[in-house]
VEXSE-27210 format. One record per residue (C-alpha): residue in three letters; x, z, y. Coordinates in steps of 0.25 Angstrom, whole numbers. Example, Ala and Ser with C-alpha at 12.3 -4.5 7.8 and 13.67 -1.06 7.14 Angstrom:
# VEXSE-27210
<r residu="Ala" xx="49" zz="31" yy="-18"/>
<r residu="Ser" xx="55" zz="29" yy="-4"/>
# end
This chain:
# VEXSE-27210
<r residu="Unk" xx="487" zz="153" yy="-713"/>
<r residu="Unk" xx="498" zz="149" yy="-721"/>
<r residu="Unk" xx="500" zz="133" yy="-723"/>
<r residu="Unk" xx="501" zz="137" yy="-739"/>
<r residu="Unk" xx="487" zz="143" yy="-739"/>
<r residu="Unk" xx="480" zz="131" yy="-732"/>
<r residu="Unk" xx="485" zz="121" yy="-742"/>
<r residu="Unk" xx="476" zz="130" yy="-752"/>
<r residu="Unk" xx="465" zz="122" yy="-748"/>
<r residu="Unk" xx="464" zz="108" yy="-750"/>
<r residu="Unk" xx="470" zz="98" yy="-738"/>
<r residu="Unk" xx="459" zz="89" yy="-733"/>
<r residu="Unk" xx="467" zz="81" yy="-723"/>
<r residu="Unk" xx="480" zz="81" yy="-715"/>
<r residu="Unk" xx="481" zz="75" yy="-701"/>
<r residu="Unk" xx="494" zz="76" yy="-693"/>
<r residu="Unk" xx="492" zz="78" yy="-678"/>
<r residu="Unk" xx="506" zz="76" yy="-674"/>
<r residu="Unk" xx="521" zz="76" yy="-680"/>
<r residu="Unk" xx="521" zz="93" yy="-682"/>
<r residu="Unk" xx="506" zz="95" yy="-684"/>
<r residu="Unk" xx="495" zz="92" yy="-695"/>
<r residu="Unk" xx="481" zz="95" yy="-697"/>
<r residu="Unk" xx="477" zz="99" yy="-711"/>
<r residu="Unk" xx="462" zz="100" yy="-715"/>
<r residu="Unk" xx="459" zz="109" yy="-728"/>
<r residu="Unk" xx="447" zz="110" yy="-737"/>
<r residu="Unk" xx="444" zz="123" yy="-729"/>
<r residu="Unk" xx="438" zz="113" yy="-719"/>
<r residu="Unk" xx="449" zz="119" yy="-709"/>
<r residu="Unk" xx="459" zz="111" yy="-699"/>
<r residu="Unk" xx="473" zz="117" yy="-698"/>
<r residu="Unk" xx="483" zz="110" yy="-688"/>
<r residu="Unk" xx="496" zz="114" yy="-693"/>
<r residu="Unk" xx="510" zz="113" yy="-685"/>
<r residu="Unk" xx="522" zz="108" yy="-694"/>
<r residu="Unk" xx="535" zz="112" yy="-693"/>
<r residu="Unk" xx="547" zz="102" yy="-691"/>
<r residu="Unk" xx="560" zz="99" yy="-700"/>
<r residu="Unk" xx="575" zz="99" yy="-692"/>
<r residu="Unk" xx="573" zz="85" yy="-689"/>
<r residu="Unk" xx="560" zz="87" yy="-681"/>
<r residu="Unk" xx="551" zz="80" yy="-692"/>
<r residu="Unk" xx="539" zz="87" yy="-696"/>
<r residu="Unk" xx="539" zz="90" yy="-711"/>
<r residu="Unk" xx="524" zz="91" yy="-715"/>
<r residu="Unk" xx="527" zz="94" yy="-731"/>
<r residu="Unk" xx="537" zz="105" yy="-728"/>
<r residu="Unk" xx="532" zz="112" yy="-715"/>
<r residu="Unk" xx="521" zz="119" yy="-721"/>
<r residu="Unk" xx="528" zz="132" yy="-720"/>
<r residu="Unk" xx="531" zz="129" yy="-704"/>
<r residu="Unk" xx="517" zz="125" yy="-701"/>
<r residu="Unk" xx="509" zz="133" yy="-691"/>
<r residu="Unk" xx="494" zz="132" yy="-692"/>
<r residu="Unk" xx="491" zz="129" yy="-677"/>
<r residu="Unk" xx="476" zz="129" yy="-677"/>
<r residu="Unk" xx="464" zz="131" yy="-688"/>
<r residu="Unk" xx="451" zz="120" yy="-684"/>
<r residu="Unk" xx="439" zz="125" yy="-692"/>
<r residu="Unk" xx="425" zz="120" yy="-690"/>
<r residu="Unk" xx="422" zz="112" yy="-702"/>
<r residu="Unk" xx="412" zz="119" yy="-713"/>
<r residu="Unk" xx="418" zz="110" yy="-725"/>
<r residu="Unk" xx="432" zz="102" yy="-728"/>
<r residu="Unk" xx="439" zz="94" yy="-717"/>
<r residu="Unk" xx="442" zz="81" yy="-724"/>
<r residu="Unk" xx="447" zz="73" yy="-712"/>
<r residu="Unk" xx="454" zz="74" yy="-698"/>
<r residu="Unk" xx="457" zz="64" yy="-687"/>
<r residu="Unk" xx="465" zz="68" yy="-675"/>
<r residu="Unk" xx="463" zz="61" yy="-661"/>
<r residu="Unk" xx="473" zz="52" yy="-655"/>
<r residu="Unk" xx="475" zz="61" yy="-644"/>
<r residu="Unk" xx="478" zz="73" yy="-654"/>
<r residu="Unk" xx="468" zz="81" yy="-647"/>
<r residu="Unk" xx="455" zz="80" yy="-656"/>
<r residu="Unk" xx="454" zz="83" yy="-673"/>
<r residu="Unk" xx="444" zz="78" yy="-680"/>
<r residu="Unk" xx="439" zz="83" yy="-693"/>
<r residu="Unk" xx="429" zz="79" yy="-702"/>
<r residu="Unk" xx="422" zz="89" yy="-714"/>
<r residu="Unk" xx="414" zz="88" yy="-726"/>
<r residu="Unk" xx="404" zz="97" yy="-718"/>
<r residu="Unk" xx="400" zz="82" yy="-712"/>
<r residu="Unk" xx="407" zz="85" yy="-699"/>
<r residu="Unk" xx="417" zz="80" yy="-690"/>
<r residu="Unk" xx="424" zz="88" yy="-681"/>
<r residu="Unk" xx="432" zz="87" yy="-668"/>
<r residu="Unk" xx="442" zz="97" yy="-664"/>
<r residu="Unk" xx="451" zz="100" yy="-652"/>
<r residu="Unk" xx="465" zz="100" yy="-660"/>
<r residu="Unk" xx="470" zz="109" yy="-647"/>
<r residu="Unk" xx="462" zz="121" yy="-650"/>
<r residu="Unk" xx="453" zz="117" yy="-662"/>
<r residu="Unk" xx="440" zz="117" yy="-654"/>
<r residu="Unk" xx="429" zz="110" yy="-660"/>
<r residu="Unk" xx="424" zz="99" yy="-651"/>
<r residu="Unk" xx="415" zz="90" yy="-659"/>
<r residu="Unk" xx="408" zz="88" yy="-672"/>
<r residu="Unk" xx="401" zz="76" yy="-678"/>
<r residu="Unk" xx="390" zz="79" yy="-688"/>
<r residu="Unk" xx="379" zz="73" yy="-695"/>
<r residu="Unk" xx="387" zz="67" yy="-707"/>
<r residu="Unk" xx="379" zz="66" yy="-720"/>
<r residu="Unk" xx="393" zz="63" yy="-727"/>
<r residu="Unk" xx="406" zz="70" yy="-725"/>
<r residu="Unk" xx="415" zz="63" yy="-715"/>
<r residu="Unk" xx="429" zz="59" yy="-717"/>
<r residu="Unk" xx="441" zz="51" yy="-716"/>
<r residu="Unk" xx="441" zz="53" yy="-701"/>
<r residu="Unk" xx="449" zz="43" yy="-693"/>
<r residu="Unk" xx="449" zz="42" yy="-677"/>
<r residu="Unk" xx="454" zz="29" yy="-668"/>
<r residu="Unk" xx="468" zz="28" yy="-661"/>
<r residu="Unk" xx="460" zz="30" yy="-647"/>
<r residu="Unk" xx="452" zz="42" yy="-652"/>
<r residu="Unk" xx="440" zz="34" yy="-649"/>
<r residu="Unk" xx="433" zz="32" yy="-663"/>
<r residu="Unk" xx="432" zz="42" yy="-675"/>
<r residu="Unk" xx="430" zz="37" yy="-690"/>
<r residu="Unk" xx="425" zz="46" yy="-701"/>
<r residu="Unk" xx="421" zz="41" yy="-715"/>
<r residu="Unk" xx="408" zz="47" yy="-721"/>
<r residu="Unk" xx="406" zz="43" yy="-735"/>
<r residu="Unk" xx="405" zz="27" yy="-736"/>
<r residu="Unk" xx="404" zz="26" yy="-720"/>
<r residu="Unk" xx="413" zz="28" yy="-708"/>
<r residu="Unk" xx="407" zz="32" yy="-695"/>
<r residu="Unk" xx="415" zz="29" yy="-682"/>
<r residu="Unk" xx="414" zz="38" yy="-669"/>
<r residu="Unk" xx="417" zz="33" yy="-655"/>
<r residu="Unk" xx="421" zz="46" yy="-649"/>
<r residu="Unk" xx="421" zz="42" yy="-635"/>
<r residu="Unk" xx="406" zz="39" yy="-635"/>
<r residu="Unk" xx="401" zz="47" yy="-646"/>
<r residu="Unk" xx="393" zz="37" yy="-651"/>
<r residu="Unk" xx="386" zz="38" yy="-664"/>
<r residu="Unk" xx="397" zz="33" yy="-676"/>
<r residu="Unk" xx="398" zz="20" yy="-681"/>
<r residu="Unk" xx="396" zz="19" yy="-696"/>
<r residu="Unk" xx="403" zz="9" yy="-705"/>
<r residu="Unk" xx="398" zz="7" yy="-719"/>
<r residu="Unk" xx="403" zz="-2" yy="-730"/>
<r residu="Unk" xx="411" zz="6" yy="-740"/>
<r residu="Unk" xx="405" zz="10" yy="-752"/>
<r residu="Unk" xx="413" zz="22" yy="-754"/>
<r residu="Unk" xx="417" zz="34" yy="-747"/>
<r residu="Unk" xx="426" zz="30" yy="-736"/>
<r residu="Unk" xx="439" zz="38" yy="-738"/>
<r residu="Unk" xx="448" zz="33" yy="-727"/>
<r residu="Unk" xx="447" zz="27" yy="-714"/>
<r residu="Unk" xx="457" zz="21" yy="-703"/>
<r residu="Unk" xx="454" zz="16" yy="-688"/>
<r residu="Unk" xx="464" zz="6" yy="-683"/>
<r residu="Unk" xx="473" zz="9" yy="-671"/>
<r residu="Unk" xx="465" zz="1" yy="-662"/>
<r residu="Unk" xx="452" zz="8" yy="-667"/>
<r residu="Unk" xx="445" zz="-5" yy="-671"/>
<r residu="Unk" xx="446" zz="-5" yy="-685"/>
<r residu="Unk" xx="443" zz="6" yy="-696"/>
<r residu="Unk" xx="446" zz="5" yy="-710"/>
<r residu="Unk" xx="440" zz="14" yy="-722"/>
<r residu="Unk" xx="444" zz="16" yy="-737"/>
<r residu="Unk" xx="434" zz="19" yy="-748"/>
<r residu="Unk" xx="434" zz="22" yy="-762"/>
<r residu="Unk" xx="425" zz="10" yy="-763"/>
<r residu="Unk" xx="438" zz="2" yy="-764"/>
<r residu="Unk" xx="438" zz="-4" yy="-751"/>
<r residu="Unk" xx="444" zz="-4" yy="-736"/>
<r residu="Unk" xx="435" zz="-8" yy="-725"/>
<r residu="Unk" xx="438" zz="-11" yy="-711"/>
<r residu="Unk" xx="429" zz="-9" yy="-700"/>
<r residu="Unk" xx="428" zz="-13" yy="-685"/>
<r residu="Unk" xx="426" zz="2" yy="-678"/>
<r residu="Unk" xx="419" zz="-5" yy="-666"/>
<r residu="Unk" xx="408" zz="-12" yy="-674"/>
<r residu="Unk" xx="409" zz="-5" yy="-687"/>
<r residu="Unk" xx="409" zz="-19" yy="-694"/>
<r residu="Unk" xx="417" zz="-20" yy="-707"/>
<r residu="Unk" xx="429" zz="-30" yy="-704"/>
<r residu="Unk" xx="432" zz="-31" yy="-719"/>
<r residu="Unk" xx="433" zz="-23" yy="-733"/>
<r residu="Unk" xx="446" zz="-23" yy="-741"/>
<r residu="Unk" xx="443" zz="-22" yy="-757"/>
<r residu="Unk" xx="457" zz="-24" yy="-763"/>
<r residu="Unk" xx="459" zz="-9" yy="-769"/>
<r residu="Unk" xx="455" zz="-7" yy="-783"/>
<r residu="Unk" xx="451" zz="8" yy="-781"/>
<r residu="Unk" xx="447" zz="18" yy="-769"/>
<r residu="Unk" xx="454" zz="17" yy="-756"/>
<r residu="Unk" xx="459" zz="30" yy="-752"/>
<r residu="Unk" xx="465" zz="27" yy="-737"/>
<r residu="Unk" xx="465" zz="17" yy="-727"/>
<r residu="Unk" xx="475" zz="17" yy="-713"/>
<r residu="Unk" xx="478" zz="6" yy="-703"/>
<r residu="Unk" xx="492" zz="4" yy="-698"/>
<r residu="Unk" xx="495" zz="8" yy="-684"/>
<r residu="Unk" xx="497" zz="-6" yy="-679"/>
<r residu="Unk" xx="483" zz="-9" yy="-684"/>
<r residu="Unk" xx="486" zz="-20" yy="-693"/>
<r residu="Unk" xx="487" zz="-15" yy="-706"/>
<r residu="Unk" xx="476" zz="-8" yy="-715"/>
<r residu="Unk" xx="482" zz="1" yy="-726"/>
<r residu="Unk" xx="473" zz="5" yy="-738"/>
<r residu="Unk" xx="476" zz="14" yy="-750"/>
<r residu="Unk" xx="469" zz="15" yy="-764"/>
<r residu="Unk" xx="468" zz="25" yy="-774"/>
<r residu="Unk" xx="463" zz="26" yy="-789"/>
<r residu="Unk" xx="468" zz="14" yy="-799"/>
<r residu="Unk" xx="472" zz="7" yy="-784"/>
<r residu="Unk" xx="483" zz="15" yy="-778"/>
<r residu="Unk" xx="488" zz="5" yy="-769"/>
<r residu="Unk" xx="490" zz="4" yy="-753"/>
<r residu="Unk" xx="485" zz="-9" yy="-747"/>
<r residu="Unk" xx="490" zz="-13" yy="-733"/>
<r residu="Unk" xx="481" zz="-23" yy="-726"/>
<r residu="Unk" xx="481" zz="-32" yy="-714"/>
<r residu="Unk" xx="470" zz="-25" yy="-706"/>
<r residu="Unk" xx="466" zz="-38" yy="-698"/>
<r residu="Unk" xx="464" zz="-47" yy="-710"/>
<r residu="Unk" xx="462" zz="-37" yy="-721"/>
<r residu="Unk" xx="473" zz="-45" yy="-730"/>
<r residu="Unk" xx="482" zz="-36" yy="-739"/>
<r residu="Unk" xx="496" zz="-35" yy="-735"/>
<r residu="Unk" xx="502" zz="-25" yy="-745"/>
<r residu="Unk" xx="499" zz="-17" yy="-757"/>
<r residu="Unk" xx="506" zz="-4" yy="-761"/>
<r residu="Unk" xx="501" zz="-2" yy="-775"/>
<r residu="Unk" xx="500" zz="9" yy="-785"/>
<r residu="Unk" xx="503" zz="21" yy="-776"/>
<r residu="Unk" xx="504" zz="35" yy="-783"/>
<r residu="Unk" xx="491" zz="43" yy="-782"/>
<r residu="Unk" xx="490" zz="51" yy="-769"/>
<r residu="Unk" xx="481" zz="58" yy="-761"/>
<r residu="Unk" xx="477" zz="52" yy="-747"/>
<r residu="Unk" xx="471" zz="63" yy="-738"/>
<r residu="Unk" xx="459" zz="60" yy="-730"/>
<r residu="Unk" xx="467" zz="59" yy="-718"/>
<r residu="Unk" xx="482" zz="58" yy="-714"/>
<r residu="Unk" xx="486" zz="53" yy="-701"/>
<r residu="Unk" xx="500" zz="54" yy="-694"/>
<r residu="Unk" xx="502" zz="57" yy="-679"/>
<r residu="Unk" xx="513" zz="58" yy="-671"/>
<r residu="Unk" xx="517" zz="67" yy="-661"/>
# end
């Protein structure tokens, strides 16, 4: 399949596996791992390399749109969520389905896996489910948002989860106990994305609508450190994660 033909369908999520490999999920419910070309300076050129990209594998199995992706820290497993109300685990080497989580009454989305690979979190409407992948125990459910949860992130040590919602709030949670550690209410419009810095010290939140600001917070105290105001309107993909080779 030509790369141009793939983009006739809506791009749902983009995930980087390494400096030369990306994984795309389209509105067809199919996942495409692609191998990118390199520039003369040995740097990956994502925007300019679609002509050179080679389709390495097609992973199919969902019955509806795939809306979020995550890759295990060891790069061996791809996790996907779909409007068919399932979360699936795939072997990235051969595309084999390893496991399916079913039983959702709402569509799971906004997947994130902890840095140690032990926990998986997914948003389902106004709540968040956290699975212990080692024990296979039933998920812990976090409730508190009054709007649909659009974005989640887990701290590098795996102890804190943050979530953003159109209810204009960012909530901070203890992953182990499920207890709320605080709520940020300073955004004046819907929260589109949240992220935690690699050192675990800062939380970043972005807001759309009339707010259009990016705010940087101290993660331990939830004190505001900086506001970058009135950003141009932009689209945030459901999942963007960069990993180095």
